[in-house]
N, C-alpha and C positions, 0 to 999 in steps of 0.2 A: 504496497498498499503506498502509498505517493501522500509527503504530508509538502502541507502547504502554509506558507506565512500570513496570516492576511491582513494590515498594515493599520485598519482603522474601524471603525466599527460599520461605520455606512458599508464597506465594503461588504461587512460579516453576511450586516442585515442582508441585504441586497443580495447577495448567497440563498442566505435561507428558504425569503420571503419566493425566488423562482427555485431550487429545488424543491420545496418542502419535501425534508426530509423527514420523517416518524420519529423521529428524534434528537436532543441535541445534550450534550454531555459538558460540563462542569468539576471545574477541581480550583481547588482554595484554594493558596502556594501562604505559607507564615514564616515570614524567618524568623530568625531565635536574636533579640525578643522580641518579641512578638509584639514589642508599643512599636517596632520600626518597622513593618515591612509590612504589605498585604497584599493578595492581587489573584486574576481569575483569572483561567484559561478558556476557554468557552474552547469545546471541540464539534467539531459540524466531519461525522464522515459519511461519506456517499460513497460509491461503487465504485472502487481503484482510487479516490484519494480522498482527504482526514483534511480540511479548512481548520488552521487552526490561529485565534486571535488573544491574545493578550493584554490585558489593563492591570492597568499600578496607581497605590494609592496617591494621594495627592492633599494631604490635607484634610477633612474626615470628610472622602470621596474615594472611587475610582479618579484616574482621572479622563476618562477616554468616557463611557457611559453614565459618570453621575451615579451610580448604588451607594448610598449610604457606607460609610465604616466605623461600625460600629466599639464604646469601650469599655470594657466590664468594666467591676467596679477595683480591682483591682491595676485597672487601669493598662490590658489587653486589646487591644483593634483586633476585631475580625469583621469575617463577612455572613450574616443571619442569609439562613437556605430562601427561606420563603421572600428576605426582597431581591435574589436570584430571578426568581421565580414570573416572578409579581414582575421584572421585568421586562423577560424574554417574553411571559407570554403580552404585556400589552404592549413590545412593540416592533413583535411582528402579528399579533393579531391571530393567533392561532392558539385555540381552546382547546384540542384534539394534538395539540406537540409535548410528548414526554419526554420533558428535564432532570437530566438524572445527573444527580455526583457522580462521579468517577470511584467514591471508596465506598457505593455501595453497590455497582452494579458488581 
């Protein structure tokens, strides 16, 4: 399978709308310590190719998508699964789209 990095959210969104995949997979990556960096990878698996979009933290949200970064009582920053799923369903306007965490499949 070929991996293709997508540079912008708009390009990834366009591919997802045009190709109408059954599912999108996301990976939340946190650095150590988690107070410093949180990032999100979105994977769009299609036949023979997998498109990958990466978004990183900037302040209290992700730089390209604007998904909020939450902070727990200890000051650790994290992404909420529900925020990611709601963002994708709203942006892609697909209620039937399966949005899966890489760690749960």
